[in-house]
ROKETI-619521 format. One record per atom (N, C-alpha, C): residue number from 1; residue in three letters; chain; x, y, z. Coordinates in nm, 2 decimals, always signed. Atoms other than C-alpha are relative to their C-alpha. Layout:
BEGIN
<marse seq="NUM" type="ALA" mol="A" east="X" north="Y" up="Z"/>
...
***
This chain:
BEGIN
<marse seq="1" type="MET" mol="A" east="+0.10" north="+0.03" up="+0.10"/>
<marse seq="1" type="MET" mol="A" east="-5.46" north="-8.16" up="+9.23"/>
<marse seq="1" type="MET" mol="A" east="+0.02" north="-0.14" up="-0.05"/>
<marse seq="2" type="MET" mol="A" east="+0.00" north="+0.14" up="+0.04"/>
<marse seq="2" type="MET" mol="A" east="-5.55" north="-8.51" up="+9.11"/>
<marse seq="2" type="MET" mol="A" east="+0.00" north="-0.01" up="-0.15"/>
<marse seq="3" type="GLU" mol="A" east="+0.00" north="+0.03" up="+0.14"/>
<marse seq="3" type="GLU" mol="A" east="-5.51" north="-8.66" up="+8.77"/>
<marse seq="3" type="GLU" mol="A" east="-0.14" north="-0.01" up="-0.05"/>
<marse seq="4" type="LEU" mol="A" east="+0.13" north="+0.00" up="+0.05"/>
<marse seq="4" type="LEU" mol="A" east="-5.81" north="-8.63" up="+8.55"/>
<marse seq="4" type="LEU" mol="A" east="-0.07" north="-0.14" up="-0.01"/>
<marse seq="5" type="HIS" mol="A" east="+0.05" north="+0.14" up="+0.01"/>
<marse seq="5" type="HIS" mol="A" east="-5.85" north="-9.01" up="+8.50"/>
<marse seq="5" type="HIS" mol="A" east="-0.02" north="-0.06" up="+0.14"/>
<marse seq="6" type="GLN" mol="A" east="+0.03" north="+0.05" up="-0.14"/>
<marse seq="6" type="GLN" mol="A" east="-5.85" north="-9.06" up="+8.88"/>
<marse seq="6" type="GLN" mol="A" east="-0.12" north="+0.06" up="+0.06"/>
<marse seq="7" type="ILE" mol="A" east="+0.12" north="-0.07" up="-0.05"/>
<marse seq="7" type="ILE" mol="A" east="-6.14" north="-8.82" up="+8.94"/>
<marse seq="7" type="ILE" mol="A" east="-0.12" north="-0.08" up="-0.04"/>
<marse seq="8" type="ILE" mol="A" east="+0.12" north="+0.07" up="+0.05"/>
<marse seq="8" type="ILE" mol="A" east="-6.40" north="-9.01" up="+8.73"/>
<marse seq="8" type="ILE" mol="A" east="+0.04" north="-0.15" up="+0.01"/>
<marse seq="9" type="LYS" mol="A" east="-0.03" north="+0.15" up="-0.01"/>
<marse seq="9" type="LYS" mol="A" east="-6.40" north="-9.38" up="+8.84"/>
<marse seq="9" type="LYS" mol="A" east="-0.08" north="-0.08" up="-0.10"/>
<marse seq="10" type="LYS" mol="A" east="+0.08" north="+0.07" up="+0.10"/>
<marse seq="10" type="LYS" mol="A" east="-6.69" north="-9.50" up="+8.63"/>
<marse seq="10" type="LYS" mol="A" east="-0.13" north="+0.07" up="-0.02"/>
<marse seq="11" type="MET" mol="A" east="+0.14" north="-0.05" up="+0.03"/>
<marse seq="11" type="MET" mol="A" east="-7.02" north="-9.41" up="+8.46"/>
<marse seq="11" type="MET" mol="A" east="-0.10" north="-0.10" up="+0.06"/>
<marse seq="12" type="LEU" mol="A" east="+0.11" north="+0.08" up="-0.06"/>
<marse seq="12" type="LEU" mol="A" east="-7.33" north="-9.53" up="+8.64"/>
<marse seq="12" type="LEU" mol="A" east="-0.12" north="-0.02" up="-0.10"/>
<marse seq="13" type="VAL" mol="A" east="+0.11" north="+0.03" up="+0.10"/>
<marse seq="13" type="VAL" mol="A" east="-7.59" north="-9.70" up="+8.41"/>
<marse seq="13" type="VAL" mol="A" east="-0.11" north="-0.07" up="+0.08"/>
<marse seq="14" type="THR" mol="A" east="+0.11" north="+0.06" up="-0.07"/>
<marse seq="14" type="THR" mol="A" east="-7.92" north="-9.76" up="+8.59"/>
<marse seq="14" type="THR" mol="A" east="-0.13" north="+0.04" up="-0.07"/>
<marse seq="15" type="GLU" mol="A" east="+0.13" north="-0.04" up="+0.06"/>
<marse seq="15" type="GLU" mol="A" east="-8.29" north="-9.72" up="+8.50"/>
<marse seq="15" type="GLU" mol="A" east="-0.02" north="+0.15" up="+0.01"/>
<marse seq="16" type="LYS" mol="A" east="+0.02" north="-0.14" up="-0.02"/>
<marse seq="16" type="LYS" mol="A" east="-8.31" north="-9.38" up="+8.65"/>
<marse seq="16" type="LYS" mol="A" east="+0.10" north="+0.09" up="-0.08"/>
<marse seq="17" type="SER" mol="A" east="-0.10" north="-0.07" up="+0.08"/>
<marse seq="17" type="SER" mol="A" east="-7.98" north="-9.26" up="+8.49"/>
<marse seq="17" type="SER" mol="A" east="-0.03" north="+0.00" up="-0.15"/>
<marse seq="18" type="THR" mol="A" east="+0.04" north="+0.01" up="+0.14"/>
<marse seq="18" type="THR" mol="A" east="-8.10" north="-9.38" up="+8.15"/>
<marse seq="18" type="THR" mol="A" east="-0.11" north="+0.09" up="-0.03"/>
<marse seq="19" type="LEU" mol="A" east="+0.12" north="-0.09" up="+0.02"/>
<marse seq="19" type="LEU" mol="A" east="-8.43" north="-9.19" up="+8.18"/>
<marse seq="19" type="LEU" mol="A" east="+0.05" north="+0.14" up="+0.00"/>
<marse seq="20" type="GLU" mol="A" east="-0.05" north="-0.13" up="-0.01"/>
<marse seq="20" type="GLU" mol="A" east="-8.25" north="-8.88" up="+8.29"/>
<marse seq="20" type="GLU" mol="A" east="+0.09" north="+0.04" up="-0.12"/>
<marse seq="21" type="ARG" mol="A" east="-0.09" north="-0.02" up="+0.11"/>
<marse seq="21" type="ARG" mol="A" east="-7.99" north="-8.91" up="+8.01"/>
<marse seq="21" type="ARG" mol="A" east="-0.09" north="+0.03" up="-0.13"/>
<marse seq="22" type="ASP" mol="A" east="+0.08" north="-0.02" up="+0.11"/>
<marse seq="22" type="ASP" mol="A" east="-8.27" north="-8.94" up="+7.75"/>
<marse seq="22" type="ASP" mol="A" east="-0.08" north="+0.13" up="+0.00"/>
<marse seq="23" type="GLU" mol="A" east="+0.09" north="-0.11" up="-0.01"/>
<marse seq="23" type="GLU" mol="A" east="-8.50" north="-8.67" up="+7.88"/>
<marse seq="23" type="GLU" mol="A" east="+0.07" north="+0.14" up="+0.03"/>
<marse seq="24" type="LYS" mol="A" east="-0.06" north="-0.13" up="-0.05"/>
<marse seq="24" type="LYS" mol="A" east="-8.27" north="-8.41" up="+8.05"/>
<marse seq="24" type="LYS" mol="A" east="+0.15" north="+0.02" up="-0.03"/>
<marse seq="25" type="ASN" mol="A" east="-0.14" north="-0.01" up="+0.04"/>
<marse seq="25" type="ASN" mol="A" east="-7.92" north="-8.48" up="+7.91"/>
<marse seq="25" type="ASN" mol="A" east="+0.09" north="+0.00" up="+0.12"/>
<marse seq="26" type="LYS" mol="A" east="-0.08" north="+0.01" up="-0.12"/>
<marse seq="26" type="LYS" mol="A" east="-7.79" north="-8.57" up="+8.26"/>
<marse seq="26" type="LYS" mol="A" east="+0.07" north="-0.14" up="+0.00"/>
<marse seq="27" type="TYR" mol="A" east="-0.08" north="+0.12" up="-0.01"/>
<marse seq="27" type="TYR" mol="A" east="-7.52" north="-8.83" up="+8.32"/>
<marse seq="27" type="TYR" mol="A" east="+0.05" north="-0.02" up="+0.14"/>
<marse seq="28" type="TYR" mol="A" east="-0.04" north="+0.03" up="-0.14"/>
<marse seq="28" type="TYR" mol="A" east="-7.43" north="-9.01" up="+8.64"/>
<marse seq="28" type="TYR" mol="A" east="+0.14" north="-0.06" up="+0.00"/>
<marse seq="29" type="PHE" mol="A" east="-0.13" north="+0.06" up="-0.01"/>
<marse seq="29" type="PHE" mol="A" east="-7.07" north="-9.09" up="+8.75"/>
<marse seq="29" type="PHE" mol="A" east="+0.03" north="-0.03" up="+0.14"/>
<marse seq="30" type="GLU" mol="A" east="-0.06" north="+0.02" up="-0.13"/>
<marse seq="30" type="GLU" mol="A" east="-6.90" north="-9.24" up="+9.05"/>
<marse seq="30" type="GLU" mol="A" east="+0.14" north="+0.07" up="-0.01"/>
<marse seq="31" type="VAL" mol="A" east="-0.12" north="-0.08" up="+0.00"/>
<marse seq="31" type="VAL" mol="A" east="-6.62" north="-9.00" up="+9.14"/>
<marse seq="31" type="VAL" mol="A" east="+0.08" north="-0.02" up="+0.12"/>
<marse seq="32" type="ASP" mol="A" east="-0.09" north="+0.01" up="-0.11"/>
<marse seq="32" type="ASP" mol="A" east="-6.33" north="-8.98" up="+9.38"/>
<marse seq="32" type="ASP" mol="A" east="-0.07" north="+0.08" up="+0.12"/>
<marse seq="33" type="LYS" mol="A" east="+0.07" north="-0.07" up="-0.12"/>
<marse seq="33" type="LYS" mol="A" east="-6.45" north="-8.88" up="+9.74"/>
<marse seq="33" type="LYS" mol="A" east="+0.06" north="+0.13" up="+0.03"/>
<marse seq="34" type="ASN" mol="A" east="-0.06" north="-0.13" up="-0.03"/>
<marse seq="34" type="ASN" mol="A" east="-6.21" north="-8.59" up="+9.75"/>
<marse seq="34" type="ASN" mol="A" east="-0.01" north="+0.10" up="-0.11"/>
<marse seq="35" type="ALA" mol="A" east="+0.02" north="-0.09" up="+0.12"/>
<marse seq="35" type="ALA" mol="A" east="-6.31" north="-8.44" up="+9.41"/>
<marse seq="35" type="ALA" mol="A" east="-0.11" north="+0.10" up="+0.03"/>
<marse seq="36" type="ASN" mol="A" east="+0.10" north="-0.10" up="-0.02"/>
<marse seq="36" type="ASN" mol="A" east="-6.50" north="-8.11" up="+9.41"/>
<marse seq="36" type="ASN" mol="A" east="-0.07" north="+0.02" up="-0.14"/>
<marse seq="37" type="LYS" mol="A" east="+0.07" north="-0.03" up="+0.13"/>
<marse seq="37" type="LYS" mol="A" east="-6.74" north="-7.97" up="+9.14"/>
<marse seq="37" type="LYS" mol="A" east="+0.08" north="+0.05" up="-0.11"/>
<marse seq="38" type="ILE" mol="A" east="-0.08" north="-0.06" up="+0.11"/>
<marse seq="38" type="ILE" mol="A" east="-6.48" north="-7.78" up="+8.95"/>
<marse seq="38" type="ILE" mol="A" east="+0.09" north="-0.10" up="-0.06"/>
<marse seq="39" type="GLU" mol="A" east="-0.08" north="+0.11" up="+0.06"/>
<marse seq="39" type="GLU" mol="A" east="-6.25" north="-8.08" up="+8.92"/>
<marse seq="39" type="GLU" mol="A" east="-0.07" north="-0.10" up="-0.08"/>
<marse seq="40" type="ILE" mol="A" east="+0.09" north="+0.09" up="+0.07"/>
<marse seq="40" type="ILE" mol="A" east="-6.53" north="-8.30" up="+8.81"/>
<marse seq="40" type="ILE" mol="A" east="-0.04" north="+0.06" up="-0.14"/>
<marse seq="41" type="ARG" mol="A" east="+0.04" north="-0.06" up="+0.12"/>
<marse seq="41" type="ARG" mol="A" east="-6.64" north="-8.05" up="+8.55"/>
<marse seq="41" type="ARG" mol="A" east="+0.12" north="+0.00" up="-0.10"/>
<marse seq="42" type="LYS" mol="A" east="-0.12" north="+0.00" up="+0.09"/>
<marse seq="42" type="LYS" mol="A" east="-6.28" north="-8.02" up="+8.41"/>
<marse seq="42" type="LYS" mol="A" east="+0.03" north="-0.14" up="-0.05"/>
<marse seq="43" type="ALA" mol="A" east="-0.04" north="+0.13" up="+0.04"/>
<marse seq="43" type="ALA" mol="A" east="-6.23" north="-8.39" up="+8.40"/>
<marse seq="43" type="ALA" mol="A" east="-0.10" north="-0.05" up="-0.10"/>
<marse seq="44" type="VAL" mol="A" east="+0.10" north="+0.05" up="+0.10"/>
<marse seq="44" type="VAL" mol="A" east="-6.56" north="-8.46" up="+8.21"/>
<marse seq="44" type="VAL" mol="A" east="+0.02" north="+0.07" up="-0.13"/>
<marse seq="45" type="GLU" mol="A" east="-0.02" north="-0.08" up="+0.12"/>
<marse seq="45" type="GLU" mol="A" east="-6.49" north="-8.18" up="+7.97"/>
<marse seq="45" type="GLU" mol="A" east="+0.12" north="-0.05" up="-0.08"/>
<marse seq="46" type="LYS" mol="A" east="-0.13" north="+0.04" up="+0.07"/>
<marse seq="46" type="LYS" mol="A" east="-6.13" north="-8.29" up="+7.89"/>
<marse seq="46" type="LYS" mol="A" east="+0.00" north="-0.14" up="-0.05"/>
<marse seq="47" type="LEU" mol="A" east="-0.01" north="+0.14" up="+0.03"/>
<marse seq="47" type="LEU" mol="A" east="-6.17" north="-8.67" up="+7.90"/>
<marse seq="47" type="LEU" mol="A" east="-0.11" north="-0.04" up="-0.11"/>
<marse seq="48" type="LEU" mol="A" east="+0.11" north="+0.05" up="+0.09"/>
<marse seq="48" type="LEU" mol="A" east="-6.51" north="-8.70" up="+7.72"/>
<marse seq="48" type="LEU" mol="A" east="-0.03" north="+0.11" up="-0.11"/>
<marse seq="49" type="LYS" mol="A" east="+0.01" north="-0.10" up="+0.11"/>
<marse seq="49" type="LYS" mol="A" east="-6.48" north="-8.38" up="+7.50"/>
<marse seq="49" type="LYS" mol="A" east="-0.14" north="+0.05" up="-0.02"/>
<marse seq="50" type="VAL" mol="A" east="+0.14" north="-0.06" up="+0.00"/>
<marse seq="50" type="VAL" mol="A" east="-6.82" north="-8.23" up="+7.59"/>
<marse seq="50" type="VAL" mol="A" east="+0.00" north="+0.13" up="+0.08"/>
<marse seq="51" type="ALA" mol="A" east="+0.01" north="-0.12" up="-0.08"/>
<marse seq="51" type="ALA" mol="A" east="-6.94" north="-7.90" up="+7.73"/>
<marse seq="51" type="ALA" mol="A" east="-0.10" north="-0.03" up="+0.11"/>
<marse seq="52" type="VAL" mol="A" east="+0.08" north="+0.03" up="-0.12"/>
<marse seq="52" type="VAL" mol="A" east="-7.08" north="-7.92" up="+8.09"/>
<marse seq="52" type="VAL" mol="A" east="-0.07" north="+0.13" up="+0.04"/>
<marse seq="53" type="ASP" mol="A" east="+0.08" north="-0.11" up="-0.05"/>
<marse seq="53" type="ASP" mol="A" east="-7.36" north="-7.69" up="+8.21"/>
<marse seq="53" type="ASP" mol="A" east="+0.00" north="+0.00" up="+0.15"/>
<marse seq="54" type="ASP" mol="A" east="+0.02" north="+0.00" up="-0.15"/>
<marse seq="54" type="ASP" mol="A" east="-7.40" north="-7.80" up="+8.57"/>
<marse seq="54" type="ASP" mol="A" east="+0.05" north="-0.14" up="+0.06"/>
<marse seq="55" type="VAL" mol="A" east="-0.05" north="+0.12" up="-0.07"/>
<marse seq="55" type="VAL" mol="A" east="-7.26" north="-8.05" up="+8.83"/>
<marse seq="55" type="VAL" mol="A" east="-0.07" north="+0.00" up="+0.13"/>
<marse seq="56" type="HIS" mol="A" east="+0.05" north="+0.02" up="-0.13"/>
<marse seq="56" type="HIS" mol="A" east="-7.44" north="-8.18" up="+9.13"/>
<marse seq="56" type="HIS" mol="A" east="+0.07" north="-0.12" up="+0.06"/>
<marse seq="57" type="ILE" mol="A" east="-0.08" north="+0.10" up="-0.07"/>
<marse seq="57" type="ILE" mol="A" east="-7.27" north="-8.40" up="+9.40"/>
<marse seq="57" type="ILE" mol="A" east="-0.09" north="-0.06" up="+0.11"/>
<marse seq="58" type="ILE" mol="A" east="+0.07" north="+0.07" up="-0.11"/>
<marse seq="58" type="ILE" mol="A" east="-7.42" north="-8.66" up="+9.63"/>
<marse seq="58" type="ILE" mol="A" east="+0.09" north="-0.09" up="+0.07"/>
<marse seq="59" type="ASN" mol="A" east="-0.08" north="+0.09" up="-0.08"/>
<marse seq="59" type="ASN" mol="A" east="-7.23" north="-8.83" up="+9.91"/>
<marse seq="59" type="ASN" mol="A" east="-0.09" north="-0.11" up="+0.05"/>
<marse seq="60" type="ILE" mol="A" east="+0.08" north="+0.12" up="-0.03"/>
<marse seq="60" type="ILE" mol="A" east="-7.36" north="-9.18" up="+9.95"/>
<marse seq="60" type="ILE" mol="A" east="+0.07" north="-0.08" up="+0.12"/>
<marse seq="61" type="LYS" mol="A" east="-0.05" north="+0.07" up="-0.11"/>
<marse seq="61" type="LYS" mol="A" east="-7.32" north="-9.35" up="+10.29"/>
<marse seq="61" type="LYS" mol="A" east="-0.01" north="-0.15" up="-0.03"/>
<marse seq="62" type="GLY" mol="A" east="+0.01" north="+0.14" up="+0.02"/>
<marse seq="62" type="GLY" mol="A" east="-7.24" north="-9.72" up="+10.28"/>
<marse seq="62" type="GLY" mol="A" east="-0.10" north="-0.07" up="+0.09"/>
<marse seq="63" type="LYS" mol="A" east="+0.10" north="+0.06" up="-0.08"/>
<marse seq="63" type="LYS" mol="A" east="-7.51" north="-9.95" up="+10.40"/>
<marse seq="63" type="LYS" mol="A" east="+0.06" north="-0.11" up="+0.09"/>
<marse seq="64" type="LYS" mol="A" east="-0.04" north="+0.10" up="-0.09"/>
<marse seq="64" type="LYS" mol="A" east="-7.47" north="-10.18" up="+10.70"/>
<marse seq="64" type="LYS" mol="A" east="-0.05" north="-0.14" up="-0.06"/>
<marse seq="65" type="LYS" mol="A" east="+0.04" north="+0.13" up="+0.05"/>
<marse seq="65" type="LYS" mol="A" east="-7.48" north="-10.55" up="+10.59"/>
<marse seq="65" type="LYS" mol="A" east="+0.04" north="-0.10" up="+0.11"/>
<marse seq="66" type="ARG" mol="A" east="-0.02" north="+0.10" up="-0.10"/>
<marse seq="66" type="ARG" mol="A" east="-7.50" north="-10.86" up="+10.80"/>
<marse seq="66" type="ARG" mol="A" east="-0.01" north="-0.14" up="-0.06"/>
<marse seq="67" type="VAL" mol="A" east="+0.00" north="+0.14" up="+0.04"/>
<marse seq="67" type="VAL" mol="A" east="-7.41" north="-11.22" up="+10.73"/>
<marse seq="67" type="VAL" mol="A" east="+0.01" north="-0.08" up="+0.13"/>
<marse seq="68" type="GLY" mol="A" east="+0.00" north="+0.07" up="-0.13"/>
<marse seq="68" type="GLY" mol="A" east="-7.51" north="-11.44" up="+11.03"/>
<marse seq="68" type="GLY" mol="A" east="+0.01" north="+0.10" up="+0.11"/>
<marse seq="69" type="ARG" mol="A" east="-0.01" north="-0.10" up="-0.10"/>
<marse seq="69" type="ARG" mol="A" east="-7.39" north="-11.26" up="+11.33"/>
<marse seq="69" type="ARG" mol="A" east="+0.11" north="+0.10" up="-0.02"/>
<marse seq="70" type="ASN" mol="A" east="-0.11" north="-0.10" up="+0.03"/>
<marse seq="70" type="ASN" mol="A" east="-7.11" north="-11.07" up="+11.16"/>
<marse seq="70" type="ASN" mol="A" east="-0.06" north="+0.12" up="-0.07"/>
<marse seq="71" type="ILE" mol="A" east="+0.05" north="-0.12" up="+0.06"/>
<marse seq="71" type="ILE" mol="A" east="-7.19" north="-10.71" up="+11.08"/>
<marse seq="71" type="ILE" mol="A" east="+0.11" north="+0.08" up="-0.07"/>
<marse seq="72" type="GLY" mol="A" east="-0.10" north="-0.07" up="+0.08"/>
<marse seq="72" type="GLY" mol="A" east="-7.00" north="-10.52" up="+10.81"/>
<marse seq="72" type="GLY" mol="A" east="-0.07" north="+0.13" up="-0.05"/>
<marse seq="73" type="LYS" mol="A" east="+0.05" north="-0.12" up="+0.06"/>
<marse seq="73" type="LYS" mol="A" east="-7.04" north="-10.20" up="+10.61"/>
<marse seq="73" type="LYS" mol="A" east="+0.06" north="+0.01" up="-0.13"/>
<marse seq="74" type="ARG" mol="A" east="-0.05" north="-0.03" up="+0.13"/>
<marse seq="74" type="ARG" mol="A" east="-7.02" north="-10.12" up="+10.25"/>
<marse seq="74" type="ARG" mol="A" east="+0.07" north="+0.14" up="+0.00"/>
<marse seq="75" type="ARG" mol="A" east="-0.08" north="-0.12" up="+0.00"/>
<marse seq="75" type="ARG" mol="A" east="-6.79" north="-9.83" up="+10.15"/>
<marse seq="75" type="ARG" mol="A" east="-0.08" north="+0.12" up="-0.03"/>
<marse seq="76" type="ASP" mol="A" east="+0.06" north="-0.13" up="+0.03"/>
<marse seq="76" type="ASP" mol="A" east="-6.89" north="-9.47" up="+10.14"/>
<marse seq="76" type="ASP" mol="A" east="+0.05" north="+0.05" up="-0.14"/>
<marse seq="77" type="TRP" mol="A" east="-0.04" north="-0.05" up="+0.13"/>
<marse seq="77" type="TRP" mol="A" east="-6.88" north="-9.31" up="+9.79"/>
<marse seq="77" type="TRP" mol="A" east="-0.07" north="+0.13" up="-0.04"/>
<marse seq="78" type="LYS" mol="A" east="+0.06" north="-0.13" up="+0.05"/>
<marse seq="78" type="LYS" mol="A" east="-6.96" north="-9.00" up="+9.59"/>
<marse seq="78" type="LYS" mol="A" east="-0.05" north="-0.01" up="-0.14"/>
<marse seq="79" type="LYS" mol="A" east="+0.06" north="+0.00" up="+0.13"/>
<marse seq="79" type="LYS" mol="A" east="-7.19" north="-8.96" up="+9.30"/>
<marse seq="79" type="LYS" mol="A" east="-0.01" north="+0.14" up="-0.06"/>
<marse seq="80" type="ALA" mol="A" east="+0.01" north="-0.13" up="+0.06"/>
<marse seq="80" type="ALA" mol="A" east="-7.19" north="-8.68" up="+9.05"/>
<marse seq="80" type="ALA" mol="A" east="-0.10" north="-0.01" up="-0.11"/>
<marse seq="81" type="VAL" mol="A" east="+0.10" north="-0.01" up="+0.11"/>
<marse seq="81" type="VAL" mol="A" east="-7.48" north="-8.58" up="+8.82"/>
<marse seq="81" type="VAL" mol="A" east="+0.04" north="+0.12" up="-0.08"/>
<marse seq="82" type="VAL" mol="A" east="-0.05" north="-0.10" up="+0.09"/>
<marse seq="82" type="VAL" mol="A" east="-7.35" north="-8.39" up="+8.53"/>
<marse seq="82" type="VAL" mol="A" east="-0.10" north="+0.03" up="-0.11"/>
<marse seq="83" type="THR" mol="A" east="+0.09" north="-0.04" up="+0.10"/>
<marse seq="83" type="THR" mol="A" east="-7.58" north="-8.19" up="+8.30"/>
<marse seq="83" type="THR" mol="A" east="+0.09" north="+0.06" up="-0.11"/>
<marse seq="84" type="LEU" mol="A" east="-0.07" north="-0.05" up="+0.12"/>
<marse seq="84" type="LEU" mol="A" east="-7.44" north="-8.14" up="+7.95"/>
<marse seq="84" type="LEU" mol="A" east="-0.07" north="+0.11" up="-0.07"/>
<marse seq="85" type="SER" mol="A" east="+0.05" north="-0.11" up="+0.08"/>
<marse seq="85" type="SER" mol="A" east="-7.49" north="-7.84" up="+7.73"/>
<marse seq="85" type="SER" mol="A" east="-0.09" north="-0.06" up="-0.12"/>
<marse seq="86" type="GLN" mol="A" east="+0.09" north="+0.04" up="+0.11"/>
<marse seq="86" type="GLN" mol="A" east="-7.76" north="-7.86" up="+7.45"/>
<marse seq="86" type="GLN" mol="A" east="+0.09" north="-0.04" up="-0.12"/>
<marse seq="87" type="GLY" mol="A" east="-0.07" north="+0.05" up="+0.12"/>
<marse seq="87" type="GLY" mol="A" east="-7.63" north="-8.07" up="+7.16"/>
<marse seq="87" type="GLY" mol="A" east="+0.12" north="-0.09" up="+0.03"/>
<marse seq="88" type="ASN" mol="A" east="-0.10" north="+0.09" up="-0.04"/>
<marse seq="88" type="ASN" mol="A" east="-7.37" north="-8.26" up="+7.36"/>
<marse seq="88" type="ASN" mol="A" east="-0.05" north="-0.13" up="+0.05"/>
<marse seq="89" type="THR" mol="A" east="+0.03" north="+0.13" up="-0.05"/>
<marse seq="89" type="THR" mol="A" east="-7.39" north="-8.63" up="+7.42"/>
<marse seq="89" type="THR" mol="A" east="+0.12" north="-0.08" up="+0.03"/>
<marse seq="90" type="ILE" mol="A" east="-0.11" north="+0.09" up="-0.02"/>
<marse seq="90" type="ILE" mol="A" east="-7.17" north="-8.91" up="+7.55"/>
<marse seq="90" type="ILE" mol="A" east="-0.05" north="-0.14" up="-0.04"/>
<marse seq="91" type="ASP" mol="A" east="+0.03" north="+0.14" up="+0.04"/>
<marse seq="91" type="ASP" mol="A" east="-7.17" north="-9.25" up="+7.39"/>
<marse seq="91" type="ASP" mol="A" east="+0.02" north="-0.09" up="+0.12"/>
<marse seq="92" type="VAL" mol="A" east="+0.00" north="+0.08" up="-0.12"/>
<marse seq="92" type="VAL" mol="A" east="-7.25" north="-9.46" up="+7.70"/>
<marse seq="92" type="VAL" mol="A" east="+0.08" north="-0.13" up="-0.01"/>
<marse seq="93" type="TYR" mol="A" east="-0.06" north="+0.13" up="+0.01"/>
<marse seq="93" type="TYR" mol="A" east="-7.14" north="-9.79" up="+7.57"/>
<marse seq="93" type="TYR" mol="A" east="+0.15" north="+0.00" up="-0.04"/>
<marse seq="94" type="GLN" mol="A" east="-0.14" north="-0.01" up="+0.04"/>
<marse seq="94" type="GLN" mol="A" east="-6.81" north="-9.67" up="+7.43"/>
<marse seq="94" type="GLN" mol="A" east="+0.09" north="+0.05" up="+0.12"/>
<marse seq="95" type="SER" mol="A" east="-0.08" north="-0.06" up="-0.10"/>
<marse seq="95" type="SER" mol="A" east="-6.70" north="-9.47" up="+7.74"/>
<marse seq="95" type="SER" mol="A" east="+0.00" north="-0.08" up="+0.13"/>
<marse seq="96" type="VAL" mol="A" east="+0.01" north="+0.08" up="-0.13"/>
<marse seq="96" type="VAL" mol="A" east="-6.79" north="-9.74" up="+8.01"/>
<marse seq="96" type="VAL" mol="A" east="+0.12" north="-0.08" up="+0.02"/>
***
């Protein structure tokens, strides 16, 4: 089992995540690649002191990038979409 602060790496703040946060109370996080839904739920509830309704996970493949004739690849990572219970919110700018 991993430490709670190792599971959640950072909160993702984008246009889409801001709209989802305001309309549907969903928050986006970059999480550890080995974390599962149960671990993510426990980490968010304990660290941010909120009640979680649902967790969705998306595995993101790193894009291939090219500079001149050198080809590289960005890292693979995992994104979690966490839906909070009614009445719970996270202060985005304090927890980033």
